[in-house]
C-alpha positions in Angstrom: 3.5 46.1 17.5 7.1 45.7 16.5 7.7 43.5 19.5 4.8 41.3 18.5 6.0 40.8 15.0 9.6 40.0 16.2 8.3 37.5 18.7 6.1 35.8 16.1 9.1 35.6 13.7 11.3 34.1 16.4 8.6 31.6 17.3 8.1 30.6 13.7 11.8 30.1 13.1 12.2 28.0 16.2 9.2 25.8 15.1 10.7 25.5 11.6 14.0 24.3 13.0 12.4 21.7 15.2 10.3 20.1 12.4 13.2 18.2 10.7 14.2 16.6 14.0 10.6 15.3 14.5 10.3 14.2 10.9 13.1 11.7 11.2 11.6 10.0 14.2 13.4 7.4 16.2 15.2 4.6 14.4 13.9 1.2 15.3 17.3 0.2 16.6 17.3 3.1 19.0 14.6 1.6 21.3 13.6 -1.9 20.3 15.2 -4.9 22.0 17.0 -7.3 19.7 14.5 -10.1 20.3 11.7 -7.8 19.2 13.6 -6.7 16.1 14.3 -10.4 15.2 10.6 -11.2 15.5 9.7 -8.3 13.3 12.2 -9.2 10.6 11.2 -12.8 10.6 7.6 -11.9 10.4 8.2 -9.5 7.5 10.1 -12.3 5.6 7.3 -14.8 6.2 4.7 -12.3 5.3 6.5 -11.6 2.0 6.6 -15.3 1.2 2.9 -15.7 2.0 1.9 -12.7 -0.1 4.2 -13.6 -3.0 6.2 -10.4 -2.7 9.3 -12.4 -2.2 10.6 -15.1 -4.6 11.8 -18.4 -3.2 15.4 -17.4 -3.9 15.0 -14.0 -2.2 13.3 -15.6 0.9 16.0 -18.3 1.2 18.8 -15.6 1.0 17.0 -13.4 3.6 16.5 -16.4 5.9 20.1 -17.4 5.5 21.3 -13.9 6.4 18.9 -13.9 9.4 20.2 -17.2 10.7 23.7 -15.9 10.3 22.9 -12.9 12.5 21.4 -15.2 15.1 24.6 -17.3 15.2 26.7 -14.1 15.4 24.6 -12.9 18.3 25.1 -16.2 20.1 28.8 -15.9 19.7 28.7 -12.3 21.1 26.5 -13.3 24.0 28.8 -16.3 24.9 31.3 -14.0 26.7 28.9 -11.2 27.4 28.0 -8.7 24.7 29.9 -5.4 24.9 28.6 -2.1 23.5 30.6 -2.4 20.3 29.2 -5.8 19.6 25.7 -4.6 20.3 26.2 -1.7 17.9 27.5 -4.1 15.3 24.4 -6.3 15.6 22.1 -3.2 15.4 23.8 -2.1 12.2 23.5 -5.6 10.7 19.9 -5.8 11.7 19.3 -2.4 10.2 20.9 -3.6 6.9 18.8 -6.8 6.9 15.6 -4.8 7.5 16.5 -2.5 4.6 17.2 -5.5 2.4 13.8 -7.1 3.3 12.1 -3.9 2.5 13.9 -3.6 -0.8 13.3 -7.2 -1.8 9.6 -7.0 -1.0 9.1 -3.9 -3.2 11.4 -4.7 -6.1 8.6 -5.8 -8.4 9.6 -9.5 -8.4 6.7 -11.8 -7.5 6.5 -15.5 -6.8 4.1 -17.2 -9.1 
């Protein structure tokens, strides 16, 4: 009986420790190609414009930042993109995706 209780407690503690790791899930930048991330971000901006969740000013700023990232990526790819440059792009795309999410849900609507 004592063994059964100890093994149940051990199993429960292992399961409890694994839950936070699964709750985080993979970040989009960990597995999505850059082209797919670009398409998603551009689609989310356009969707925000169509739905009115983004003001014209917000959309213009987000599109400008997006185009700036595309130019930076072109410069990186010109000589061959190294891991540091790829990580930099991933970080910048993460920041842009976060900004799109924030701007779409900040309570400002286009009339």
